[in-house]
C-alpha positions in Angstrom: 13.7 55.1 66.0 13.2 56.8 62.6 16.8 58.2 62.7 18.3 54.8 63.6 16.4 52.9 60.9 17.4 55.2 58.1 21.0 55.0 59.4 20.9 51.2 59.1 19.6 51.2 55.8 22.3 53.6 54.8 24.7 51.0 56.3 23.0 48.0 54.2 23.2 50.2 51.1 26.8 51.3 51.6 26.2 54.9 50.3 29.2 56.2 52.1 33.0 54.7 51.6 35.2 57.4 53.0 35.3 57.6 56.6 38.1 60.2 57.2 35.7 63.1 58.4 32.4 63.4 60.4 31.3 61.6 63.5 33.2 58.6 64.5 30.3 56.8 66.0 28.3 57.2 62.6 31.5 55.7 60.9 31.6 52.7 63.2 28.0 52.2 62.8 28.0 52.2 58.9 31.0 50.1 58.8 30.1 47.6 61.7 26.6 46.8 60.4 27.5 45.3 57.0 30.8 43.6 58.5 28.8 42.2 61.5 26.1 40.8 59.1 28.6 39.5 56.5 30.6 37.7 59.5 27.2 36.3 60.6 26.5 34.8 56.9 30.3 33.3 57.2 29.7 32.0 60.7 26.5 30.2 59.5 28.5 28.1 57.0 29.9 26.5 59.9 26.6 26.0 62.0 24.4 24.9 58.8 26.8 22.4 58.0 27.3 20.6 61.4 23.8 21.0 61.9 22.8 18.8 58.9 26.0 16.5 59.1 25.0 15.7 62.9 21.9 14.1 61.4 24.3 11.5 59.9 26.2 10.7 63.2 29.0 11.4 65.6 31.5 9.8 63.2 30.5 12.5 60.5 30.6 15.4 62.9 34.3 14.1 64.0 35.3 13.9 60.3 34.3 17.4 59.8 35.9 18.6 62.8 39.3 17.1 62.1 39.4 18.2 58.5 38.3 21.7 59.5 41.1 21.7 62.3 43.8 21.4 59.4 41.9 23.6 57.1 42.2 26.6 59.4 45.9 26.7 58.1 44.1 27.7 54.6 41.6 30.2 56.3 44.8 31.4 58.2 46.6 32.2 55.2 43.3 33.8 53.5 42.7 36.0 56.7 46.4 36.9 56.5 46.2 38.3 52.8 42.7 39.6 53.6 44.4 41.7 56.5 47.0 42.8 54.2 44.6 43.8 51.5 42.6 45.8 53.8 45.7 47.8 55.0 46.7 48.6 51.4 43.4 49.3 50.1 42.0 51.6 53.1 45.4 53.4 52.9 45.1 54.1 49.2 41.4 55.4 49.9 42.6 57.6 52.7 45.0 59.2 50.4 42.4 59.5 47.6 44.2 57.2 45.3 41.2 55.2 44.2 43.2 54.0 40.9 46.0 52.6 43.1 43.6 50.9 45.2 42.2 49.3 42.0 45.8 48.0 41.3 46.3 46.5 44.6 43.2 44.5 44.4 44.4 43.0 40.8 47.3 41.7 42.6 45.3 40.3 45.6 43.3 37.9 43.0 46.5 36.8 41.5 48.3 35.8 44.8 45.1 34.5 46.2 44.7 32.1 43.3 48.0 31.0 43.0 48.2 30.0 46.7 44.5 28.5 46.8 45.5 26.2 44.0 49.0 25.1 45.5 47.0 24.3 49.1 44.3 22.7 47.4 46.5 20.3 45.3 48.2 19.2 48.3 45.4 18.8 50.6 43.5 16.8 47.8 46.6 14.5 47.1 47.1 13.8 51.1 43.7 13.8 52.3 43.8 10.2 53.9 47.0 11.1 55.5 45.7 14.3 57.0 42.9 12.2 58.8 45.3 9.8 59.9 47.7 12.3 61.3 44.8 14.1 63.3 43.8 10.9 65.0 41.1 9.5 62.7 40.5 5.7 62.9 40.4 3.6 59.6 36.7 3.5 59.5 36.5 7.5 60.0 39.2 7.7 57.1 37.3 5.6 54.8 34.0 7.2 55.0 35.5 10.8 55.3 38.4 11.2 52.9 35.7 12.3 50.0 34.7 15.1 52.3 38.5 16.2 53.1 39.3 16.0 49.3 36.4 18.0 48.3 36.9 20.7 51.0 40.6 21.2 49.9 39.7 21.4 46.3 37.7 24.3 47.0 40.6 26.2 48.6 40.8 28.9 45.8 37.1 29.8 46.4 38.0 30.0 50.1 41.1 32.2 49.4 39.2 34.5 47.0 36.1 34.9 49.3 38.1 35.9 52.1 40.5 38.3 50.3 38.1 40.2 48.3 36.1 40.8 51.1 39.2 42.3 52.8 39.5 44.6 49.6 36.0 45.6 49.7 35.9 46.5 53.4 39.1 48.4 53.1 37.6 50.4 50.3 34.7 51.0 52.6 32.4 49.3 50.7 31.5 46.6 53.2 27.9 46.2 52.1 29.0 44.5 48.9 31.1 42.0 50.7 28.1 41.5 53.0 25.8 40.7 50.1 28.4 38.3 48.5 28.3 36.3 51.8 24.5 36.3 51.9 24.5 35.0 48.5 27.1 32.2 49.1 25.3 31.3 52.4 21.8 31.2 50.9 23.1 28.8 48.2 24.6 26.6 50.9 21.6 26.4 53.1 19.4 25.1 50.1 22.1 22.8 48.7 23.3 21.3 52.2 20.2 18.9 52.7 19.7 18.3 49.1 23.1 16.7 48.6 23.6 15.2 52.0 20.2 13.3 52.1 19.7 13.1 48.3 16.5 15.0 48.0 14.6 15.0 44.5 16.8 13.7 41.5 20.0 14.4 43.4 22.1 11.4 44.9 22.7 10.9 48.8 26.3 11.9 49.1 26.2 11.8 53.1 29.1 14.1 54.6 30.7 14.5 51.2 27.3 16.3 50.1 28.3 19.1 52.8 31.6 19.8 51.2 29.8 19.8 47.5 27.1 22.6 48.8 29.8 24.7 50.5 31.9 24.9 47.4 29.1 25.8 45.4 28.0 28.5 47.6 31.3 30.1 48.1 32.1 30.0 44.5 29.0 31.8 43.8 30.0 34.6 46.6 33.4 34.9 44.8 31.7 35.5 41.4 29.6 38.2 42.8 32.5 39.9 44.5 34.5 39.8 41.1 31.5 41.3 39.3 31.3 44.0 41.9 35.0 45.0 41.7 35.0 45.3 38.1 31.9 47.5 37.3 32.3 50.9 36.9 30.1 52.3 39.5 32.1 50.5 42.3 34.1 52.4 44.9 37.1 50.9 43.3 37.3 49.2 39.9 39.9 46.6 38.7 40.8 47.0 35.1 42.4 44.2 33.0 45.8 45.9 33.4 45.7 45.4 37.0 45.4 41.7 36.9 49.0 41.6 35.2 52.1 40.9 37.8 53.5 44.2 39.5 56.2 42.8 41.6 56.4 46.1 43.7 53.0 45.8 45.0 53.1 42.1 45.2 56.2 42.3 47.4 54.6 45.0 49.5 51.3 42.6 49.8 53.1 39.7 50.6 55.5 41.5 53.3 52.5 42.4 55.2 50.6 39.3 54.5 53.5 37.3 56.0 53.0 39.0 59.3 49.0 38.9 59.0 49.2 35.3 57.9 51.8 34.3 60.6 49.7 35.5 63.5 46.4 33.8 62.2 48.5 30.7 61.3 49.9 30.7 65.0 46.3 30.7 66.4 45.2 28.0 63.8 48.3 25.8 64.5 47.3 26.0 68.2 43.9 24.9 67.3 45.2 21.9 65.7 47.4 21.2 68.6 44.4 21.4 70.9 42.2 19.3 68.8 44.8 16.6 68.7 44.9 16.5 72.5 41.2 16.3 72.7 41.2 13.2 70.1 43.0 11.3 72.6 39.7 11.3 74.8 37.8 9.7 72.1 35.4 10.7 69.0 32.5 11.8 71.5 34.9 14.7 72.9 35.9 15.9 69.4 32.2 15.8 68.3 31.4 17.9 71.5 34.1 20.2 71.1 33.4 20.7 67.3 29.9 21.5 67.9 30.8 24.2 70.6 33.3 25.6 68.6 30.8 26.0 65.7 28.5 27.7 68.1 31.3 30.1 69.3 32.1 30.9 66.0 28.6 32.1 65.3 29.2 34.9 67.9 33.0 35.5 67.5 33.0 36.2 63.5 30.3 38.8 64.0 32.6 40.2 66.6 35.3 40.0 64.1 33.1 42.4 61.9 33.7 45.0 64.5 37.2 44.3 64.6 37.4 44.7 61.0 35.6 48.0 60.7 38.1 49.2 63.5 40.9 48.2 61.2 39.2 50.0 58.0 38.9 53.3 60.2 42.4 53.0 61.5 43.7 52.5 57.8 41.8 55.2 56.2 42.5 58.0 58.6 46.1 57.1 58.8 46.3 57.6 54.9 44.3 61.0 55.6 47.1 61.8 58.1 44.5 61.9 61.1 46.3 59.4 63.6 44.3 60.5 66.8 40.9 60.0 64.9 42.2 56.3 64.1 43.0 55.6 67.6 39.7 57.1 69.0 38.0 55.0 66.4 39.9 51.8 67.8 39.0 52.4 71.3 35.3 53.2 70.8 34.9 50.1 68.5 36.4 48.0 71.2 34.2 49.1 73.8 31.1 48.4 71.6 32.6 44.9 70.9 33.0 44.3 74.7 29.2 45.1 75.3 28.2 42.9 72.6 30.6 39.9 73.7 29.3 40.4 77.4 25.7 39.9 76.5 26.1 36.9 74.3 28.5 35.5 77.0 25.6 35.6 79.5 23.3 34.1 77.2 25.5 31.1 76.4 26.5 30.6 80.0 22.8 30.4 81.1 21.1 28.5 77.8 24.3 26.6 77.1 22.6 22.9 77.3 19.3 23.7 75.0 21.5 25.4 72.7 23.8 22.5 72.3 20.8 20.2 72.3 19.7 21.6 68.9 22.7 19.9 67.1 23.1 16.4 69.3 21.3 14.4 71.7 24.3 12.1 72.5 24.6 12.6 76.5 28.7 12.4 76.4 28.7 14.9 73.3 26.3 17.4 75.1 28.1 17.3 78.3 31.5 17.9 76.5 29.9 20.9 74.3 28.0 22.5 77.3 31.3 22.6 79.4 33.1 24.0 76.5 30.6 27.0 75.9 30.5 27.8 79.5 34.2 28.3 80.2 34.9 30.0 76.9 32.5 32.5 77.7 34.4 33.4 80.9 37.0 35.0 78.7 34.7 37.0 76.3 35.1 40.4 78.1 38.7 40.2 77.5 38.5 38.8 74.2 36.3 41.7 72.7 39.3 43.9 73.4 42.1 41.6 72.2 40.1 41.3 69.0 39.6 44.8 68.2 43.0 46.1 68.9 45.0 43.5 67.5 42.9 43.9 64.1 43.4 47.7 64.4 47.3 47.2 64.7 46.9 45.3 61.4 44.9 48.0 59.6 47.8 50.2 60.5 49.9 47.9 58.7 51.6 46.6 61.8 51.2 42.8 61.3 54.4 42.1 63.1 53.4 43.0 66.7 50.2 40.8 66.6 52.1 38.0 65.5 54.6 38.1 68.2 51.7 38.5 70.6 50.1 35.5 69.3 53.4 33.2 69.3 53.6 34.1 73.0 50.1 33.6 74.1 49.2 30.5 71.8 52.4 28.8 71.4 54.1 29.5 74.6 51.3 29.7 77.0 48.1 27.9 75.5 49.6 24.7 74.3 51.8 23.6 77.1 49.1 24.8 79.7 46.4 22.6 77.5 48.7 19.7 77.8 49.7 20.1 81.4 46.2 20.7 82.6 44.4 18.1 80.5 46.7 15.0 81.0 49.5 16.0 83.6 47.0 17.3 86.2 44.4 14.9 85.0 41.6 17.8 84.3 40.6 16.2 81.1 39.0 18.1 78.3 38.2 20.8 80.7 41.9 21.6 80.9 42.0 22.4 77.4 39.1 24.6 77.4 40.5 26.4 80.5 43.8 27.1 78.7 42.2 28.9 75.9 40.4 31.2 78.2 43.4 31.9 80.0 45.5 32.7 76.9 42.6 34.8 75.4 42.9 37.0 78.6 46.7 37.3 78.6 46.6 38.2 74.7 44.0 41.1 75.6 46.1 42.5 78.2 49.3 42.6 76.1 47.4 44.1 73.0 45.9 46.9 75.2 49.4 47.7 76.4 50.9 47.8 73.0 48.2 49.9 71.7 48.5 52.5 74.0 52.1 52.8 73.1 51.0 54.4 69.8 54.3 53.1 67.7 51.5 51.8 65.2 50.9 55.6 64.3 54.3 55.9 62.4 54.0 52.7 60.3 54.3 53.2 56.5 52.5 51.0 53.9 
């Protein structure tokens, strides 16, 4: 137990950043602990927001759900860029080229800021149209448009929080990324009730208060990351010269990011279509689905932490010309992830109703959320392998293959299946939930087959 505690503290401190030698199990643990805790903090953003917003009413929850469904496009681009950043930085670290890694981070900052501003302006200007397109009624649009505008205005902070975390993870400095999310989430937890309910001298902003608190929290996290990346003692250091456009690196970054962004954009677009299908069954169904997804995210994002650890290990070991060590690291991380999600899945399946009851007591909303949780949990075992192996391919710089897999599983299979089951076969909302479990299982099977072929070991970035 003492040895475990020392290792746990070492993971939190981030005393090791290069994982191309030594015990693979130790490397997975040292990277996974801060990455899992980082993802727990990110998932708490969603859970905290919906917890307080639920106190306002069902319409407020639906507003958050409809806005977040479209905002996943921003998240997808941010995650795609983060994937590219992790691949490039981890490869440079594996090659022991720390100065090159710093230059990559500088270009990531430039690209992330530019894209964040572009998407933020578009979302802010067309907030009403977005809610209308997603099926919101006039009252919901009138009361929720401020929330939507504020959330889209925060797009630069969302982009940088994700991409700079990707840079830190790629460098092996996952503990700093973790602490930045601790800070961001801590600020959000404190400010959410303050701005939503108007505590103390602050005005009561309702659902928009959630957007204000989240924006301030994320911005604080970004400032912490920038400070860590510019200090002399960091794993990598970004200099002023690194934040001048280098078209060679930008093209390389965007080339990888297009694949990474595309695969997550495909997945995000599928969620938008699923939400649109569910909106035809009414606000109660959308609200129940929103609560269930937030609860699921609370477990899936920590699981992504383990997948991100695998991506860093694959990238660094390929950079050090150790492809077999890279492969072994990915398989072991996938197995650990399977054990984790299996445990969580059983807990959610057995305790779905009391868990959902913490967020809402509307009978219809609770019924939908419980059904969604139970069906999704059936696919957790397969999802565990699909997540880690797909992310391992990304870490190797092969972002094209996971994109193709996602297009097939989510667009060709999931969306048509959801509509068929929900409307043509009259399964209702449960048909949408089953389509997700089936497509995620299919994705895992394909990812295992592709990873075993081993072509990813020869990708150059």
